[in-house]
All heavy atoms as a GROMACS GRO file, in nm:
protein
  429
    1MET      N    1   0.688  -1.889  -2.043
    1MET     CA    2   0.612  -1.959  -2.145
    1MET      C    3   0.502  -2.040  -2.076
    1MET      O    4   0.523  -2.100  -1.972
    1MET     CB    5   0.706  -2.050  -2.224
    1MET     CG    6   0.635  -2.131  -2.329
    1MET     SD    7   0.750  -2.222  -2.431
    1MET     CE    8   0.744  -2.120  -2.575
    2ALA      N    9   0.388  -2.043  -2.137
    2ALA     CA   10   0.274  -2.114  -2.079
    2ALA      C   11   0.289  -2.265  -2.093
    2ALA      O   12   0.348  -2.315  -2.188
    2ALA     CB   13   0.147  -2.069  -2.149
    3VAL      N   14   0.234  -2.334  -1.997
    3VAL     CA   15   0.234  -2.480  -1.999
    3VAL      C   16   0.109  -2.525  -2.075
    3VAL      O   17   0.000  -2.473  -2.053
    3VAL     CB   18   0.230  -2.536  -1.855
    3VAL    CG1   19   0.223  -2.686  -1.855
    3VAL    CG2   20   0.352  -2.487  -1.777
    4PRO      N   21   0.124  -2.620  -2.167
    4PRO     CA   22   0.006  -2.664  -2.242
    4PRO      C   23  -0.097  -2.732  -2.152
    4PRO      O   24  -0.063  -2.795  -2.053
    4PRO     CB   25   0.063  -2.764  -2.343
    4PRO     CG   26   0.194  -2.805  -2.290
    4PRO     CD   27   0.244  -2.691  -2.206
    5ILE      N   28  -0.222  -2.714  -2.185
    5ILE     CA   29  -0.331  -2.776  -2.109
    5ILE      C   30  -0.338  -2.923  -2.145
    5ILE      O   31  -0.336  -2.960  -2.262
    5ILE     CB   32  -0.465  -2.706  -2.141
    5ILE    CG1   33  -0.457  -2.561  -2.098
    5ILE    CG2   34  -0.580  -2.776  -2.073
    5ILE    CD1   35  -0.576  -2.479  -2.140
    6THR      N   36  -0.346  -3.006  -2.042
    6THR     CA   37  -0.354  -3.150  -2.065
    6THR      C   38  -0.489  -3.202  -2.018
    6THR      O   39  -0.555  -3.139  -1.936
    6THR     CB   40  -0.241  -3.224  -1.989
    6THR    OG1   41  -0.254  -3.194  -1.850
    6THR    CG2   42  -0.103  -3.180  -2.037
    7PRO      N   43  -0.531  -3.316  -2.067
    7PRO     CA   44  -0.659  -3.371  -2.023
    7PRO      C   45  -0.658  -3.404  -1.874
    7PRO      O   46  -0.554  -3.437  -1.816
    7PRO     CB   47  -0.673  -3.500  -2.104
    7PRO     CG   48  -0.575  -3.490  -2.215
    7PRO     CD   49  -0.467  -3.397  -2.170
    8THR      N   50  -0.773  -3.394  -1.812
    8THR     CA   51  -0.787  -3.427  -1.671
    8THR      C   52  -0.772  -3.577  -1.654
    8THR      O   53  -0.836  -3.654  -1.725
    8THR     CB   54  -0.925  -3.383  -1.619
    8THR    OG1   55  -0.938  -3.243  -1.642
    8THR    CG2   56  -0.942  -3.414  -1.472
    9PRO      N   57  -0.688  -3.621  -1.561
    9PRO     CA   58  -0.675  -3.765  -1.540
    9PRO      C   59  -0.804  -3.826  -1.486
    9PRO      O   60  -0.879  -3.760  -1.414
    9PRO     CB   61  -0.562  -3.778  -1.438
    9PRO     CG   62  -0.542  -3.643  -1.382
    9PRO     CD   63  -0.602  -3.543  -1.474
   10VAL      N   64  -0.830  -3.949  -1.522
   10VAL     CA   65  -0.951  -4.019  -1.480
   10VAL      C   66  -0.911  -4.138  -1.395
   10VAL      O   67  -0.827  -4.219  -1.437
   10VAL     CB   68  -1.033  -4.065  -1.603
   10VAL    CG1   69  -1.155  -4.144  -1.559
   10VAL    CG2   70  -1.073  -3.946  -1.687
   11LEU      N   71  -0.970  -4.149  -1.276
   11LEU     CA   72  -0.944  -4.264  -1.191
   11LEU      C   73  -1.035  -4.378  -1.231
   11LEU      O   74  -1.154  -4.357  -1.257
   11LEU     CB   75  -0.967  -4.228  -1.044
   11LEU     CG   76  -0.873  -4.124  -0.984
   11LEU    CD1   77  -0.917  -4.091  -0.843
   11LEU    CD2   78  -0.730  -4.172  -0.986
   12GLU      N   79  -0.982  -4.496  -1.231
   12GLU     CA   80  -1.062  -4.614  -1.266
   12GLU      C   81  -1.030  -4.727  -1.169
   12GLU      O   82  -0.925  -4.730  -1.107
   12GLU     CB   83  -1.031  -4.659  -1.409
   12GLU     CG   84  -1.070  -4.558  -1.514
   12GLU     CD   85  -1.034  -4.600  -1.655
   12GLU    OE1   86  -0.969  -4.706  -1.672
   12GLU    OE2   87  -1.071  -4.529  -1.748
   13GLY      N   88  -1.123  -4.818  -1.155
   13GLY     CA   89  -1.101  -4.938  -1.075
   13GLY      C   90  -1.082  -4.909  -0.928
   13GLY      O   91  -1.154  -4.830  -0.867
   14LYS      N   92  -0.981  -4.975  -0.869
   14LYS     CA   93  -0.955  -4.964  -0.725
   14LYS      C   94  -0.922  -4.820  -0.685
   14LYS      O   95  -0.966  -4.774  -0.579
   14LYS     CB   96  -0.841  -5.057  -0.686
   14LYS     CG   97  -0.815  -5.059  -0.536
   14LYS     CD   98  -0.706  -5.157  -0.501
   14LYS     CE   99  -0.673  -5.164  -0.355
   14LYS     NZ  100  -0.686  -5.047  -0.274
   15ASP      N  101  -0.847  -4.748  -0.768
   15ASP     CA  102  -0.813  -4.610  -0.736
   15ASP      C  103  -0.938  -4.523  -0.724
   15ASP      O  104  -0.951  -4.441  -0.633
   15ASP     CB  105  -0.721  -4.550  -0.841
   15ASP     CG  106  -0.582  -4.611  -0.838
   15ASP    OD1  107  -0.540  -4.656  -0.730
   15ASP    OD2  108  -0.516  -4.615  -0.945
   16ALA      N  109  -1.033  -4.541  -0.814
   16ALA     CA  110  -1.158  -4.465  -0.810
   16ALA      C  111  -1.238  -4.500  -0.686
   16ALA      O  112  -1.292  -4.412  -0.618
   16ALA     CB  113  -1.239  -4.491  -0.935
   17ALA      N  114  -1.247  -4.628  -0.654
   17ALA     CA  115  -1.323  -4.672  -0.536
   17ALA      C  116  -1.260  -4.617  -0.408
   17ALA      O  117  -1.331  -4.570  -0.318
   17ALA     CB  118  -1.329  -4.824  -0.532
   18ASP      N  119  -1.127  -4.620  -0.399
   18ASP     CA  120  -1.058  -4.567  -0.282
   18ASP      C  121  -1.081  -4.416  -0.268
   18ASP      O  122  -1.102  -4.366  -0.158
   18ASP     CB  123  -0.908  -4.595  -0.290
   18ASP     CG  124  -0.874  -4.741  -0.273
   18ASP    OD1  125  -0.961  -4.818  -0.227
   18ASP    OD2  126  -0.759  -4.779  -0.306
   19PHE      N  127  -1.080  -4.346  -0.380
   19PHE     CA  128  -1.101  -4.202  -0.377
   19PHE      C  129  -1.241  -4.170  -0.328
   19PHE      O  130  -1.260  -4.083  -0.242
   19PHE     CB  131  -1.079  -4.144  -0.517
   19PHE     CG  132  -1.103  -3.996  -0.525
   19PHE    CD1  133  -1.013  -3.907  -0.469
   19PHE    CD2  134  -1.215  -3.945  -0.587
   19PHE    CE1  135  -1.035  -3.770  -0.475
   19PHE    CE2  136  -1.238  -3.809  -0.594
   19PHE     CZ  137  -1.148  -3.722  -0.538
   20ILE      N  138  -1.341  -4.240  -0.377
   20ILE     CA  139  -1.479  -4.217  -0.336
   20ILE      C  140  -1.496  -4.248  -0.187
   20ILE      O  141  -1.561  -4.173  -0.114
   20ILE     CB  142  -1.578  -4.299  -0.422
   20ILE    CG1  143  -1.579  -4.242  -0.563
   20ILE    CG2  144  -1.717  -4.298  -0.362
   20ILE    CD1  145  -1.658  -4.322  -0.662
   21LYS      N  146  -1.436  -4.356  -0.140
   21LYS     CA  147  -1.444  -4.390   0.003
   21LYS      C  148  -1.383  -4.278   0.087
   21LYS      O  149  -1.438  -4.240   0.191
   21LYS     CB  150  -1.372  -4.522   0.030
   21LYS     CG  151  -1.449  -4.644  -0.013
   21LYS     CD  152  -1.368  -4.770   0.016
   21LYS     CE  153  -1.432  -4.891  -0.048
   21LYS     NZ  154  -1.349  -5.011  -0.034
   22THR      N  155  -1.270  -4.227   0.045
   22THR     CA  156  -1.203  -4.121   0.119
   22THR      C  157  -1.290  -3.996   0.123
   22THR      O  158  -1.306  -3.933   0.228
   22THR     CB  159  -1.067  -4.087   0.055
   22THR    OG1  160  -0.986  -4.204   0.055
   22THR    CG2  161  -0.995  -3.977   0.131
   23ILE      N  162  -1.347  -3.959   0.010
   23ILE     CA  163  -1.432  -3.840   0.003
   23ILE      C  164  -1.553  -3.856   0.094
   23ILE      O  165  -1.588  -3.766   0.171
   23ILE     CB  166  -1.477  -3.813  -0.142
   23ILE    CG1  167  -1.359  -3.777  -0.230
   23ILE    CG2  168  -1.584  -3.703  -0.147
   23ILE    CD1  169  -1.285  -3.652  -0.190
   24LEU      N  170  -1.620  -3.970   0.088
   24LEU     CA  171  -1.738  -3.992   0.170
   24LEU      C  172  -1.705  -3.994   0.318
   24LEU      O  173  -1.782  -3.944   0.401
   24LEU     CB  174  -1.807  -4.123   0.129
   24LEU     CG  175  -1.871  -4.122  -0.011
   24LEU    CD1  176  -1.924  -4.260  -0.044
   24LEU    CD2  177  -1.980  -4.018  -0.021
   25LYS      N  178  -1.589  -4.048   0.353
   25LYS     CA  179  -1.549  -4.057   0.492
   25LYS      C  180  -1.515  -3.919   0.548
   25LYS      O  181  -1.546  -3.887   0.663
   25LYS     CB  182  -1.428  -4.149   0.505
   25LYS     CG  183  -1.378  -4.169   0.647
   25LYS     CD  184  -1.265  -4.269   0.653
   25LYS     CE  185  -1.142  -4.210   0.590
   25LYS     NZ  186  -1.022  -4.291   0.602
   26GLU      N  187  -1.455  -3.832   0.466
   26GLU     CA  188  -1.405  -3.704   0.514
   26GLU      C  189  -1.496  -3.585   0.485
   26GLU      O  190  -1.465  -3.474   0.525
   26GLU     CB  191  -1.268  -3.678   0.452
   26GLU     CG  192  -1.163  -3.779   0.496
   26GLU     CD  193  -1.029  -3.757   0.428
   26GLU    OE1  194  -1.018  -3.668   0.342
   26GLU    OE2  195  -0.936  -3.831   0.461
   27GLN      N  196  -1.609  -3.608   0.420
   27GLN     CA  197  -1.690  -3.494   0.377
   27GLN      C  198  -1.752  -3.415   0.493
   27GLN      O  199  -1.780  -3.297   0.479
   27GLN     CB  200  -1.800  -3.538   0.281
   27GLN     CG  201  -1.910  -3.622   0.342
   27GLN     CD  202  -2.010  -3.667   0.238
   27GLN    OE1  203  -2.004  -3.628   0.123
   27GLN    NE2  204  -2.101  -3.752   0.279
   28ASP      N  205  -1.773  -3.476   0.606
   28ASP     CA  206  -1.835  -3.406   0.718
   28ASP      C  207  -1.736  -3.362   0.825
   28ASP      O  208  -1.776  -3.313   0.930
   28ASP     CB  209  -1.942  -3.495   0.782
   28ASP     CG  210  -2.058  -3.519   0.686
   28ASP    OD1  211  -2.091  -3.427   0.609
   28ASP    OD2  212  -2.114  -3.629   0.688
   29ILE      N  213  -1.607  -3.377   0.800
   29ILE     CA  214  -1.506  -3.336   0.896
   29ILE      C  215  -1.496  -3.183   0.894
   29ILE      O  216  -1.476  -3.123   0.790
   29ILE     CB  217  -1.369  -3.399   0.864
   29ILE    CG1  218  -1.376  -3.550   0.882
   29ILE    CG2  219  -1.261  -3.339   0.954
   29ILE    CD1  220  -1.248  -3.622   0.840
   30LYS      N  221  -1.515  -3.123   1.010
   30LYS     CA  222  -1.507  -2.978   1.022
   30LYS      C  223  -1.363  -2.938   1.051
   30LYS      O  224  -1.296  -3.000   1.133
   30LYS     CB  225  -1.596  -2.928   1.135
   30LYS     CG  226  -1.741  -2.969   1.122
   30LYS     CD  227  -1.812  -2.879   1.026
   30LYS     CE  228  -1.961  -2.910   1.031
   30LYS     NZ  229  -2.021  -2.920   0.904
   31VAL      N  230  -1.317  -2.836   0.985
   31VAL     CA  231  -1.183  -2.784   1.011
   31VAL      C  232  -1.198  -2.639   1.057
   31VAL      O  233  -1.288  -2.567   1.012
   31VAL     CB  234  -1.092  -2.792   0.886
   31VAL    CG1  235  -1.063  -2.936   0.851
   31VAL    CG2  236  -1.152  -2.720   0.769
   32PRO      N  237  -1.112  -2.595   1.147
   32PRO     CA  238  -1.124  -2.457   1.195
   32PRO      C  239  -1.083  -2.357   1.087
   32PRO      O  240  -1.005  -2.388   0.997
   32PRO     CB  241  -1.028  -2.453   1.314
   32PRO     CG  242  -0.928  -2.558   1.285
   32PRO     CD  243  -1.003  -2.666   1.209
   33LEU      N  244  -1.138  -2.236   1.099
   33LEU     CA  245  -1.098  -2.129   1.008
   33LEU      C  246  -0.953  -2.091   1.037
   33LEU      O  247  -0.909  -2.094   1.152
   33LEU     CB  248  -1.188  -2.008   1.026
   33LEU     CG  249  -1.334  -2.027   0.988
   33LEU    CD1  250  -1.412  -1.901   1.025
   33LEU    CD2  251  -1.347  -2.057   0.841
   34THR      N  252  -0.883  -2.054   0.934
   34THR     CA  253  -0.745  -2.010   0.949
   34THR      C  254  -0.745  -1.858   0.964
   34THR      O  255  -0.797  -1.787   0.878
   34THR     CB  256  -0.662  -2.048   0.825
   34THR    OG1  257  -0.671  -2.188   0.807
   34THR    CG2  258  -0.519  -2.006   0.840
   35PRO      N  259  -0.690  -1.808   1.073
   35PRO     CA  260  -0.687  -1.662   1.090
   35PRO      C  261  -0.595  -1.598   0.986
   35PRO      O  262  -0.483  -1.644   0.963
   35PRO     CB  263  -0.634  -1.643   1.231
   35PRO     CG  264  -0.564  -1.768   1.265
   35PRO     CD  265  -0.627  -1.878   1.183
   36LEU      N  266  -0.645  -1.497   0.922
   36LEU     CA  267  -0.565  -1.427   0.821
   36LEU      C  268  -0.519  -1.294   0.880
   36LEU      O  269  -0.600  -1.215   0.927
   36LEU     CB  270  -0.649  -1.404   0.696
   36LEU     CG  271  -0.706  -1.530   0.632
   36LEU    CD1  272  -0.799  -1.495   0.519
   36LEU    CD2  273  -0.594  -1.618   0.582
   37PRO      N  274  -0.389  -1.269   0.878
   37PRO     CA  275  -0.337  -1.151   0.946
   37PRO      C  276  -0.384  -1.018   0.888
   37PRO      O  277  -0.395  -0.920   0.958
   37PRO     CB  278  -0.186  -1.166   0.934
   37PRO     CG  279  -0.164  -1.261   0.823
   37PRO     CD  280  -0.284  -1.349   0.817
   38ARG      N  281  -0.414  -1.015   0.758
   38ARG     CA  282  -0.451  -0.887   0.697
   38ARG      C  283  -0.591  -0.892   0.636
   38ARG      O  284  -0.620  -0.823   0.540
   38ARG     CB  285  -0.349  -0.850   0.591
   38ARG     CG  286  -0.210  -0.826   0.651
   38ARG     CD  287  -0.113  -0.781   0.550
   38ARG     NE  288  -0.091  -0.890   0.454
   38ARG     CZ  289  -0.004  -0.886   0.356
   38ARG    NH1  290   0.070  -0.780   0.339
   38ARG    NH2  291   0.010  -0.987   0.275
   39ILE      N  292  -0.681  -0.969   0.696
   39ILE     CA  293  -0.815  -0.984   0.639
   39ILE      C  294  -0.891  -0.851   0.640
   39ILE      O  295  -0.963  -0.820   0.545
   39ILE     CB  296  -0.895  -1.095   0.710
   39ILE    CG1  297  -1.024  -1.126   0.635
   39ILE    CG2  298  -0.927  -1.057   0.853
   39ILE    CD1  299  -1.004  -1.194   0.504
   40GLU      N  300  -0.876  -0.771   0.744
   40GLU     CA  301  -0.947  -0.644   0.750
   40GLU      C  302  -0.900  -0.548   0.642
   40GLU      O  303  -0.980  -0.478   0.581
   40GLU     CB  304  -0.935  -0.580   0.888
   40GLU     CG  305  -1.022  -0.646   0.994
   40GLU     CD  306  -1.168  -0.658   0.953
   40GLU    OE1  307  -1.225  -0.560   0.900
   40GLU    OE2  308  -1.226  -0.766   0.973
   41GLN      N  309  -0.770  -0.547   0.614
   41GLN     CA  310  -0.718  -0.464   0.506
   41GLN      C  311  -0.777  -0.509   0.372
   41GLN      O  312  -0.813  -0.425   0.289
   41GLN     CB  313  -0.565  -0.473   0.499
   41GLN     CG  314  -0.494  -0.402   0.611
   41GLN     CD  315  -0.345  -0.426   0.602
   41GLN    OE1  316  -0.300  -0.539   0.588
   41GLN    NE2  317  -0.268  -0.319   0.613
   42ALA      N  318  -0.784  -0.638   0.352
   42ALA     CA  319  -0.840  -0.691   0.228
   42ALA      C  320  -0.987  -0.653   0.214
   42ALA      O  321  -1.032  -0.613   0.106
   42ALA     CB  322  -0.823  -0.842   0.223
   43ARG      N  323  -1.063  -0.664   0.322
   43ARG     CA  324  -1.205  -0.628   0.318
   43ARG      C  325  -1.223  -0.480   0.284
   43ARG      O  326  -1.311  -0.443   0.206
   43ARG     CB  327  -1.271  -0.659   0.452
   43ARG     CG  328  -1.298  -0.804   0.472
   43ARG     CD  329  -1.374  -0.828   0.600
   43ARG     NE  330  -1.406  -0.970   0.612
   43ARG     CZ  331  -1.404  -1.038   0.723
   43ARG    NH1  332  -1.373  -0.978   0.836
   43ARG    NH2  333  -1.433  -1.165   0.725
   44LYS      N  334  -1.140  -0.394   0.341
   44LYS     CA  335  -1.150  -0.251   0.314
   44LYS      C  336  -1.120  -0.223   0.166
   44LYS      O  337  -1.188  -0.142   0.103
   44LYS     CB  338  -1.054  -0.173   0.404
   44LYS     CG  339  -1.102  -0.166   0.548
   44LYS     CD  340  -1.002  -0.095   0.635
   44LYS     CE  341  -1.046  -0.098   0.781
   44LYS     NZ  342  -0.946  -0.040   0.870
   45LYS      N  343  -1.017  -0.288   0.112
   45LYS     CA  344  -0.983  -0.267  -0.029
   45LYS      C  345  -1.096  -0.315  -0.120
   45LYS      O  346  -1.131  -0.249  -0.218
   45LYS     CB  347  -0.854  -0.342  -0.065
   45LYS     CG  348  -0.729  -0.272  -0.028
   45LYS     CD  349  -0.609  -0.345  -0.085
   45LYS     CE  350  -0.483  -0.266  -0.065
   45LYS     NZ  351  -0.367  -0.333  -0.124
   46ILE      N  352  -1.153  -0.430  -0.087
   46ILE     CA  353  -1.263  -0.484  -0.168
   46ILE      C  354  -1.382  -0.389  -0.162
   46ILE      O  355  -1.444  -0.359  -0.266
   46ILE     CB  356  -1.301  -0.625  -0.119
   46ILE    CG1  357  -1.189  -0.723  -0.151
   46ILE    CG2  358  -1.432  -0.670  -0.181
   46ILE    CD1  359  -1.202  -0.857  -0.083
   47ARG      N  360  -1.416  -0.342  -0.044
   47ARG     CA  361  -1.530  -0.252  -0.028
   47ARG      C  362  -1.506  -0.121  -0.104
   47ARG      O  363  -1.594  -0.069  -0.172
   47ARG     CB  364  -1.552  -0.223   0.122
   47ARG     CG  365  -1.674  -0.144   0.152
   47ARG     CD  366  -1.798  -0.227   0.135
   47ARG     NE  367  -1.870  -0.176   0.019
   47ARG     CZ  368  -1.962  -0.242  -0.048
   47ARG    NH1  369  -1.996  -0.364  -0.014
   47ARG    NH2  370  -2.023  -0.191  -0.151
   48LYS      N  371  -1.383  -0.068  -0.092
   48LYS     CA  372  -1.350   0.056  -0.161
   48LYS      C  373  -1.360   0.038  -0.312
   48LYS      O  374  -1.415   0.124  -0.383
   48LYS     CB  375  -1.208   0.100  -0.124
   48LYS     CG  376  -1.165   0.231  -0.182
   48LYS     CD  377  -1.025   0.266  -0.135
   48LYS     CE  378  -0.979   0.396  -0.200
   48LYS     NZ  379  -0.842   0.432  -0.161
   49ASN      N  380  -1.312  -0.074  -0.361
   49ASN     CA  381  -1.318  -0.103  -0.504
   49ASN      C  382  -1.464  -0.116  -0.549
   49ASN      O  383  -1.503  -0.065  -0.652
   49ASN     CB  384  -1.239  -0.229  -0.535
   49ASN     CG  385  -1.223  -0.253  -0.683
   49ASN    OD1  386  -1.268  -0.174  -0.764
   49ASN    ND2  387  -1.160  -0.363  -0.718
   50ALA      N  388  -1.545  -0.185  -0.469
   50ALA     CA  389  -1.685  -0.205  -0.503
   50ALA      C  390  -1.759  -0.071  -0.503
   50ALA      O  391  -1.842  -0.043  -0.590
   50ALA     CB  392  -1.751  -0.302  -0.407
   51ASP      N  393  -1.729   0.014  -0.405
   51ASP     CA  394  -1.795   0.145  -0.397
   51ASP      C  395  -1.759   0.233  -0.516
   51ASP      O  396  -1.844   0.303  -0.569
   51ASP     CB  397  -1.757   0.216  -0.266
   51ASP     CG  398  -1.821   0.152  -0.145
   51ASP    OD1  399  -1.918   0.075  -0.161
   51ASP    OD2  400  -1.771   0.176  -0.032
   52SER      N  401  -1.634   0.228  -0.559
   52SER     CA  402  -1.593   0.312  -0.671
   52SER      C  403  -1.651   0.259  -0.803
   52SER      O  404  -1.675   0.336  -0.896
   52SER     CB  405  -1.440   0.319  -0.680
   52SER     OG  406  -1.386   0.193  -0.713
   53ALA      N  407  -1.677   0.131  -0.812
   53ALA     CA  408  -1.736   0.073  -0.933
   53ALA      C  409  -1.883   0.108  -0.947
   53ALA      O  410  -1.937   0.111  -1.057
   53ALA     CB  411  -1.718  -0.078  -0.934
   54GLU      N  412  -1.950   0.134  -0.836
   54GLU     CA  413  -2.094   0.166  -0.838
   54GLU      C  414  -2.120   0.305  -0.894
   54GLU      O  415  -2.228   0.334  -0.940
   54GLU     CB  416  -2.152   0.155  -0.697
   54GLU     CG  417  -2.158   0.014  -0.646
   54GLU     CD  418  -2.202   0.006  -0.500
   54GLU    OE1  419  -2.235   0.111  -0.441
   54GLU    OE2  420  -2.204  -0.106  -0.447
   55GLU      N  421  -2.023   0.393  -0.891
   55GLU     CA  422  -2.043   0.531  -0.934
   55GLU      C  423  -2.054   0.546  -1.082
   55GLU      O  424  -2.031   0.478  -1.166
   55GLU     CB  425  -1.928   0.619  -0.882
   55GLU     CG  426  -1.927   0.625  -0.732
   55GLU     CD  427  -1.805   0.698  -0.680
   55GLU    OE1  428  -1.724   0.749  -0.760
   55GLU    OE2  429  -1.791   0.708  -0.559
   0.00000   0.00000   0.00000
């Protein structure tokens, strides 16, 4: 059974200010790419699907 959609929570006051500070502080932090074990298989499937859709 599906879960009903609820309104998006809104941050106010100190919580909102803390959230904005965190976002601004961390926005330029670089993180390494995560190696995906089957990325080449996924790329081949995507390409094959795209090629068959073009016909």
